[in-house]
DSSP file (Angstrom, degrees, kcal/mol; ACC not computed):
  #  RESIDUE AA STRUCTURE BP1 BP2  ACC     N-H-->O    O-->H-N    N-H-->O    O-->H-N    TCO  KAPPA ALPHA  PHI   PSI    X-CA   Y-CA   Z-CA
    1    1 A X              0   0    0      0, 0.0     2,-0.4     0, 0.0    22,-0.1   0.000 360.0 360.0 360.0 151.1   -8.3    3.3  -22.8
    2    2 A X        -     0   0    0     20,-0.3    20,-2.9    21,-0.1     2,-0.3  -0.771 360.0-169.3-101.3 144.6  -10.2    0.6  -21.1
    3    3 A X  E     -A   21   0A   0     -2,-0.4     2,-0.4    18,-0.3    18,-0.2  -0.898   7.6-154.7-131.3 162.1  -11.7    0.8  -17.6
    4    4 A X  E     -A   20   0A   0     16,-2.2    16,-2.6    -2,-0.3     2,-0.5  -0.999  26.5-114.9-137.8 135.3  -13.3   -1.7  -15.2
    5    5 A X  E     -A   19   0A   0     -2,-0.4     2,-0.5    14,-0.2    14,-0.2  -0.589  41.9-173.2 -69.9 119.7  -15.8   -1.1  -12.4
    6    6 A X  E     -A   18   0A   0     12,-2.9    12,-2.0    -2,-0.5    61,-0.1  -0.968  16.7-131.9-124.4 126.8  -13.8   -2.0   -9.3
    7    7 A X  E     -A   17   0A   0     -2,-0.5    61,-2.5    59,-0.4     2,-0.4  -0.396  13.9-145.4 -73.3 152.1  -15.2   -2.3   -5.7
    8    8 A X  E     -b   68   0B   0      8,-2.2     7,-2.1     5,-0.3     2,-0.4  -0.941  11.8-164.5-115.8 139.0  -13.6   -0.6   -2.7
    9    9 A X  E     +b   69   0B   0     59,-2.6    61,-2.0    -2,-0.4     5,-0.1  -0.982  49.6   5.9-127.3 136.6  -13.6   -2.2    0.8
   10   10 A X  S >  S+     0   0    0     -2,-0.4     3,-0.5     1,-0.2    61,-0.1   0.147  93.3  47.5  82.1 160.5  -12.8   -0.5    4.1
   11   11 A X  G >  S-     0   0    0      1,-0.2     3,-1.5     2,-0.2    -1,-0.2  -0.110 114.5 -37.8  69.0-169.6  -12.1    3.1    4.9
   12   12 A X  G 3  S+     0   0    0      1,-0.3    -1,-0.2    -3,-0.1    -2,-0.1   0.723 137.1  55.9 -63.3 -22.8  -14.2    6.1    3.7
   13   13 A X  G X  S+     0   0    0     -3,-0.5     3,-1.9    -4,-0.1    -5,-0.3   0.238  75.4 146.5 -96.0  13.5  -14.8    4.5    0.2
   14   14 A X  T <  S+     0   0    0     -3,-1.5    -5,-0.2     1,-0.3     3,-0.1  -0.273  70.4   9.1 -58.8 128.5  -16.3    1.3    1.6
   15   15 A X  T 3  S+     0   0    0     -7,-2.1    -1,-0.3     1,-0.3     2,-0.2   0.326  97.5 124.9  88.3  -6.8  -19.0   -0.2   -0.6
   16   16 A X    <   -     0   0    0     -3,-1.9    -8,-2.2    -8,-0.2     2,-0.5  -0.589  47.5-151.9 -87.5 149.8  -18.4    2.2   -3.6
   17   17 A X  E     -A    7   0A   0    -10,-0.2     2,-0.3    -2,-0.2   -10,-0.2  -0.988  18.0-179.9-120.4 121.2  -17.7    1.0   -7.1
   18   18 A X  E     -A    6   0A   0    -12,-2.0   -12,-2.9    -2,-0.5     2,-0.5  -0.925  33.7-111.1-123.2 146.9  -15.6    3.2   -9.3
   19   19 A X  E     -A    5   0A   0     -2,-0.3     2,-0.4   -14,-0.2   -14,-0.2  -0.649  38.5-167.7 -73.8 125.0  -14.4    2.9  -12.9
   20   20 A X  E     -A    4   0A   0    -16,-2.6   -16,-2.2    -2,-0.5     2,-0.1  -0.952  22.0-116.8-118.7 132.5  -10.6    2.3  -12.8
   21   21 A X  E     -A    3   0A   0     -2,-0.4     8,-0.5   -18,-0.2   -18,-0.3  -0.422  29.2-133.7 -66.8 139.3   -8.4    2.5  -15.8
   22   22 A X        -     0   0    0    -20,-2.9   -20,-0.3     6,-0.1     6,-0.2  -0.648  14.5-128.2 -95.5 152.7   -6.6   -0.7  -16.7
   23   23 A X    >   -     0   0    0      4,-2.7     3,-1.2    -2,-0.2   -21,-0.1  -0.037  41.9 -80.1 -84.5-169.6   -2.9   -0.9  -17.6
   24   24 A X  T 3  S+     0   0    0      1,-0.3    -1,-0.0     2,-0.1    -2,-0.0   0.755 130.5  54.3 -66.4 -26.0   -1.3   -2.6  -20.7
   25   25 A X  T 3  S-     0   0    0      2,-0.2    -1,-0.3     3,-0.0     3,-0.1   0.514 118.7-108.8 -87.4  -5.4   -1.7   -6.0  -19.0
   26   26 A X  S <  S+     0   0    0     -3,-1.2     2,-0.3     1,-0.3    -2,-0.1   0.538  83.0 115.3  89.1   8.7   -5.4   -5.6  -18.4
   27   27 A X        -     0   0    0      1,-0.0    -4,-2.7    38,-0.0    -1,-0.3  -0.824  68.2-115.3-109.4 148.9   -5.1   -5.2  -14.7
   28   28 A X        -     0   0    0     -2,-0.3    -6,-0.1    -6,-0.2     4,-0.0  -0.349  52.7 -78.3 -70.5 164.3   -5.9   -2.2  -12.5
   29   29 A X        -     0   0    0     -8,-0.5    -1,-0.1     1,-0.1     3,-0.0  -0.245  36.1-120.4 -65.4 156.4   -2.9   -0.5  -10.7
   30   30 A X  S    S+     0   0    0      1,-0.1    21,-2.7    20,-0.1     2,-0.4   0.860  98.1  29.9 -68.7 -36.9   -1.5   -2.2   -7.6
   31   31 A X  E     -C   50   0B   0     19,-0.2     2,-0.5    37,-0.1    19,-0.2  -0.958  67.5-160.0-125.6 147.0   -2.2    0.9   -5.4
   32   32 A X  E     -C   49   0B   0     17,-2.6    17,-2.2    -2,-0.4     2,-0.5  -0.987   9.4-162.4-126.7 119.0   -4.9    3.5   -5.9
   33   33 A X  E     -C   48   0B   0     -2,-0.5     2,-0.5    15,-0.2    15,-0.2  -0.888   3.7-168.9-109.0 130.5   -4.4    6.9   -4.2
   34   34 A X  E     -C   47   0B   0     13,-2.6    13,-3.0    -2,-0.5     2,-0.4  -0.956  13.5-146.2-121.4 112.2   -7.3    9.2   -3.6
   35   35 A X  E     -C   46   0B   0     -2,-0.5     2,-0.5    11,-0.2    11,-0.2  -0.646  10.8-161.9 -78.7 129.5   -6.4   12.8   -2.5
   36   36 A X  E     -C   45   0B   0      9,-4.0     9,-2.6    -2,-0.4    -2,-0.0  -0.953  19.8-127.2-112.5 115.9   -9.0   14.3   -0.1
   37   37 A X        -     0   0    0     -2,-0.5     2,-0.4     7,-0.2     7,-0.1  -0.272  20.1-117.7 -65.6 149.0   -8.8   18.1    0.1
   38   38 A X    >   -     0   0    0      4,-0.5     3,-1.7     1,-0.1    -1,-0.1  -0.720  12.9-141.2 -83.2 130.6   -8.6   19.7    3.6
   39   39 A X  T 3  S+     0   0    0     -2,-0.4    -1,-0.1     1,-0.3    -2,-0.1   0.782 102.4  56.1 -64.9 -22.9  -11.6   21.9    4.4
   40   40 A X  T 3  S-     0   0    0      3,-0.1    -1,-0.3    -3,-0.0     3,-0.1   0.524 121.2-106.8 -85.1  -4.5   -9.3   24.4    6.1
   41   41 A X  S <  S+     0   0    0     -3,-1.7    -2,-0.1     1,-0.1     3,-0.1   0.576  78.3 126.1  90.9  10.8   -7.1   24.7    3.0
   42   42 A X  S    S-     0   0    0      1,-0.2    -4,-0.5    -5,-0.0    -1,-0.1   0.087  71.7 -43.8 -82.7-161.3   -4.1   22.7    4.3
   43   43 A X        -     0   0    0     -6,-0.1    -1,-0.2     1,-0.1    -3,-0.1  -0.416  68.0-109.2 -67.8 142.4   -2.4   19.8    2.7
   44   44 A X        -     0   0    0     -7,-0.1     2,-0.4    -3,-0.1    -7,-0.2  -0.432  25.3-122.5 -72.7 149.3   -4.8   17.2    1.3
   45   45 A X  E     -C   36   0B   0     -9,-2.6    -9,-4.0    -2,-0.1     2,-0.6  -0.733  24.0-143.8 -87.0 138.0   -5.1   13.8    3.0
   46   46 A X  E     -C   35   0B   0     -2,-0.4     2,-0.5   -11,-0.2   -11,-0.2  -0.915   5.4-154.1-110.7 121.8   -4.3   10.8    0.7
   47   47 A X  E     -C   34   0B   0    -13,-3.0   -13,-2.6    -2,-0.6     2,-0.5  -0.807  13.2-154.8 -89.7 130.2   -6.3    7.6    1.1
   48   48 A X  E     -C   33   0B   0     23,-0.5    23,-2.8    -2,-0.5     2,-0.4  -0.929  11.4-174.7-114.5 130.3   -4.4    4.5   -0.1
   49   49 A X  E     -CD  32  70B   0    -17,-2.2   -17,-2.6    -2,-0.5     2,-0.3  -0.968  13.0-145.4-121.2 136.6   -6.0    1.4   -1.3
   50   50 A X  E     -CD  31  69B   0     19,-3.0    19,-3.0    -2,-0.4     2,-0.4  -0.786  21.0-116.5-100.6 145.1   -4.2   -1.9   -2.3
   51   51 A X  E     + D   0  68B   0    -21,-2.7     2,-0.3    -2,-0.3    17,-0.2  -0.675  40.2 171.5 -79.1 127.1   -5.3   -4.2   -5.1
   52   52 A X  E     - D   0  67B   0     15,-2.9    15,-2.3    -2,-0.4     2,-0.0  -0.949  40.4 -90.0-132.0 152.9   -6.3   -7.7   -3.8
   53   53 A X  E     - D   0  66B   0     -2,-0.3    13,-0.3    13,-0.2     3,-0.1  -0.343  24.0-150.9 -62.6 140.3   -8.0  -10.6   -5.6
   54   54 A X  E    S-     0   0B   0     11,-2.9     2,-0.3     1,-0.3    12,-0.2   0.849  70.2 -38.0 -79.3 -34.4  -11.8  -10.6   -5.5
   55   55 A X  E     - D   0  65B   0     10,-0.6     9,-3.0     6,-0.0    10,-0.6  -0.969  55.0-116.3-175.9 172.8  -12.0  -14.4   -5.7
   56   56 A X  E     - D   0  63B   0     -2,-0.3     7,-0.2     7,-0.3     2,-0.1  -0.943  29.6-110.3-127.9 149.4  -10.5  -17.5   -7.2
   57   57 A X     >  -     0   0    0      5,-2.3     4,-0.6    -2,-0.3     7,-0.0  -0.423  25.9-128.1 -74.7 154.3  -11.9  -20.1   -9.5
   58   58 A X  T  4 S+     0   0    0      2,-0.1    -1,-0.1     1,-0.1    -2,-0.0   0.894  98.6  39.0 -72.4 -41.3  -12.5  -23.6   -8.0
   59   59 A X  T  4 S+     0   0    0      1,-0.1    -1,-0.1     3,-0.0    -2,-0.0   0.965 131.9  14.7 -79.1 -53.2  -10.7  -25.7  -10.6
   60   60 A X  T  4 S-     0   0    0      2,-0.1    -2,-0.1     0, 0.0    -1,-0.1   0.602  91.7-124.4-101.7 -13.6   -7.5  -23.8  -11.6
   61   61 A X     <  +     0   0    0     -4,-0.6     2,-0.1     1,-0.2    -3,-0.1   0.749  52.0 161.3  76.2  23.4   -7.3  -21.2   -8.8
   62   62 A X        -     0   0    0      1,-0.1    -5,-2.3    -6,-0.1     2,-0.3  -0.432  48.2 -96.7 -79.9 155.6   -7.2  -18.3  -11.2
   63   63 A X  E     - D   0  56B   0     -7,-0.2    -7,-0.3     1,-0.1    -1,-0.1  -0.523  27.0-160.3 -72.1 131.8   -8.1  -14.8  -10.1
   64   64 A X  E     -     0   0B   0     -9,-3.0     2,-0.3     1,-0.3    -1,-0.1   0.655  62.8 -52.1 -85.5 -18.6  -11.7  -13.9  -10.8
   65   65 A X  E     - D   0  55B   0    -10,-0.6   -11,-2.9     2,-0.0   -10,-0.6  -0.965  59.9 -87.9 165.4-174.8  -11.2  -10.2  -10.6
   66   66 A X  E     + D   0  53B   0     -2,-0.3   -59,-0.4   -13,-0.3     2,-0.3  -0.895  26.7 179.9-126.9 155.4   -9.8   -7.5   -8.4
   67   67 A X  E     - D   0  52B   0    -15,-2.3   -15,-2.9    -2,-0.3     2,-0.5  -0.928  28.2-116.5-141.3 164.2  -11.0   -5.2   -5.6
   68   68 A X  E     -bD   8  51B   0    -61,-2.5   -59,-2.6    -2,-0.3     2,-0.4  -0.898  22.2-162.5-108.3 131.9   -9.3   -2.5   -3.5
   69   69 A X  E     -bD   9  50B   0    -19,-3.0   -19,-3.0    -2,-0.5   -59,-0.2  -0.921  29.9-105.8-113.7 140.9   -8.8   -2.9    0.2
   70   70 A X  E     - D   0  49B   0    -61,-2.0     2,-0.6    -2,-0.4   -21,-0.2  -0.384  24.4-156.3 -65.7 135.0   -8.1    0.1    2.4
   71   71 A X    >   -     0   0    0    -23,-2.8     3,-0.9     1,-0.1   -23,-0.5  -0.911   7.0-172.3-113.3 100.2   -4.5    0.4    3.7
   72   72 A X  T 3  S+     0   0    0     -2,-0.6    -1,-0.1     1,-0.2   -23,-0.0   0.716  81.6  64.1 -68.4 -19.9   -4.6    2.6    6.9
   73   73 A X  T 3  S-     0   0    0      1,-0.1    -1,-0.2   -25,-0.1    -2,-0.0   0.815  94.8-143.2 -70.9 -28.1   -0.8    2.7    7.0
   74   74 A X  S <  S+     0   0    0     -3,-0.9    -2,-0.1   -26,-0.2   -25,-0.1   0.559  70.8 108.8  79.6   7.6   -0.7    4.7    3.8
   75   75 A X    >   -     0   0    0    -27,-0.1     3,-1.0     1,-0.1    -3,-0.0   0.812  63.5-153.7 -87.0 -29.1    2.4    3.0    2.5
   76   76 A X  T 3   -     0   0    0      1,-0.2     3,-0.1   -28,-0.1    -1,-0.1   0.386  44.9 -94.1  74.5  -3.7    0.7    1.0   -0.2
   77   77 A X  T 3  S+     0   0    0      1,-0.1    -1,-0.2   -27,-0.1    -2,-0.0   0.637  90.0 125.1  76.1  11.0    3.3   -1.8   -0.2
   78   78 A X    <   +     0   0    0     -3,-1.0    -1,-0.1     1,-0.1    -2,-0.0   0.207   4.5 123.5 -85.3-151.6    5.2   -0.1   -3.1
   79   79 A X  S    S-     0   0    0     -3,-0.1    -1,-0.1     3,-0.0     2,-0.1   0.457  81.0 -76.4 110.5   5.2    8.7    1.0   -3.4
   80   80 A X  S    S-     0   0    0      2,-0.1     2,-0.0     0, 0.0     0, 0.0  -0.325  75.2 -29.6  99.8 177.7    9.8   -0.8   -6.5
   81   81 A X        -     0   0    0     -2,-0.1     2,-0.8     1,-0.1    -3,-0.0  -0.328  51.4-132.1 -71.7 152.3   10.7   -4.4   -7.2
   82   82 A X        -     0   0    0     -2,-0.0     2,-0.2     4,-0.0    -1,-0.1  -0.841  27.0-167.4-105.6  94.4   12.3   -6.6   -4.6
   83   83 A X    >   -     0   0    0     -2,-0.8     3,-1.3     1,-0.1     0, 0.0  -0.522  26.7-127.3 -81.6 148.5   15.2   -8.3   -6.3
   84   84 A X  T 3  S+     0   0    0      1,-0.3    -1,-0.1    -2,-0.2    -2,-0.0   0.762 109.4  49.7 -69.0 -21.3   16.9  -11.2   -4.5
   85   85 A X  T 3  S+     0   0    0      2,-0.1    -1,-0.3     0, 0.0     2,-0.1   0.384  88.3 111.8 -96.5   2.7   20.3   -9.6   -4.8
   86   86 A X  S <  S-     0   0    0     -3,-1.3     2,-0.2     1,-0.1    -4,-0.0  -0.430  73.6-107.2 -80.3 155.9   19.2   -6.2   -3.4
   87   87 A X        -     0   0    0     -2,-0.1    -1,-0.1     1,-0.1     3,-0.1  -0.485  35.6-111.8 -76.2 145.7   20.4   -4.9   -0.1
   88   88 A X        -     0   0    0     -2,-0.2    -1,-0.1     1,-0.1     3,-0.1  -0.358  46.3 -83.0 -70.9 158.5   17.9   -4.9    2.8
   89   89 A X        -     0   0    0      1,-0.1    -1,-0.1    -2,-0.0     2,-0.0  -0.371  55.7 -99.1 -60.5 139.9   16.6   -1.6    4.1
   90   90 A X        -     0   0    0      1,-0.1     2,-0.1    -3,-0.1    -1,-0.1  -0.341  37.5-118.6 -66.6 142.2   19.1    0.0    6.6
   91   91 A X        -     0   0    0      1,-0.1    -1,-0.1    -3,-0.1     3,-0.1  -0.470  37.4 -93.8 -77.3 148.7   18.1   -0.6   10.3
   92   92 A X        -     0   0    0     -2,-0.1     2,-0.1     1,-0.1    -1,-0.1  -0.350  48.1 -99.3 -62.9 147.4   17.5    2.6   12.4
   93   93 A X        -     0   0    0      1,-0.1    -1,-0.1    -3,-0.1     3,-0.1  -0.426  39.7-119.2 -68.8 137.0   20.5    3.8   14.3
   94   94 A X        -     0   0    0     -2,-0.1    -1,-0.1     1,-0.1     2,-0.0  -0.307  38.0 -86.7 -72.7 162.4   20.5    2.8   18.0
   95   95 A X     >  -     0   0    0      1,-0.1     4,-1.3     2,-0.0    -1,-0.1  -0.336  30.6-126.3 -66.8 150.9   20.5    5.3   20.7
   96   96 A X  T  4 S+     0   0    0      1,-0.2     4,-0.3     2,-0.2    -1,-0.1   0.852 109.0  51.5 -67.7 -33.5   23.9    6.7   21.7
   97   97 A X  T  4 S+     0   0    0      1,-0.2     3,-0.4     2,-0.2    -1,-0.2   0.815 106.7  51.9 -74.1 -29.7   23.3    5.8   25.4
   98   98 A X  T  4 S+     0   0    0      1,-0.2    -1,-0.2     3,-0.0    -2,-0.2   0.789 108.8  49.8 -78.3 -27.1   22.2    2.2   24.8
   99   99 A X  S  < S+     0   0    0     -4,-1.3     2,-0.3     2,-0.1    -1,-0.2   0.493  86.8 108.1 -89.5  -1.5   25.3    1.3   22.7
  100  100 A X        -     0   0    0     -3,-0.4     2,-0.3    -4,-0.3     3,-0.0  -0.584  64.7-138.7 -79.1 133.8   27.7    2.8   25.3
  101  101 A X        -     0   0    0     -2,-0.3     2,-0.1     1,-0.1    -2,-0.1  -0.684  28.9-100.6 -87.5 143.9   29.7    0.3   27.3
  102  102 A X        -     0   0    0     -2,-0.3     2,-0.2     1,-0.1    -1,-0.1  -0.419  38.4-147.9 -65.6 139.9   30.1    0.9   31.0
  103  103 A X    >   -     0   0    0     -2,-0.1     3,-0.8     1,-0.1     4,-0.3  -0.496  27.7-106.7 -97.8 169.9   33.5    2.3   32.0
  104  104 A X  G >  S+     0   0    0      1,-0.2     3,-0.9    -2,-0.2    -1,-0.1   0.791 119.5  60.5 -66.6 -26.6   35.5    1.8   35.2
  105  105 A X  G 3  S+     0   0    0      1,-0.2    -1,-0.2     2,-0.1    -3,-0.0   0.670  86.7  75.1 -76.2 -15.6   34.5    5.3   36.2
  106  106 A X  G <         0   0    0     -3,-0.8    -1,-0.2     1,-0.1    -2,-0.2   0.636 360.0 360.0 -75.4 -13.7   30.8    4.5   36.1
  107  107 A X    <         0   0    0     -3,-0.9    -2,-0.1    -4,-0.3    -3,-0.1   0.435 360.0 360.0 116.5 360.0   31.1    2.6   39.3
């Protein structure tokens, strides 16, 4: 397998360069998750980094390489492809008290 030295920006890994395995297309993965063990023996904390372009060429605007930026939300922007015909995510249910209409007995 082929790997590429990829820099990390932000978060605890700021300024470090790690070798990251490349996929079949020659690109590193879109999200990079780093599990950090808990010193007390609890569940490990997972640091999430998103792949962003390192720079663009002047003439054609092609990507010069990739780097990883820290994602403090931890979602990573994943969740599968976004098809145009897919349904949007369901909205959270409103509170029962806010959707209630006033009755004549309420005053």
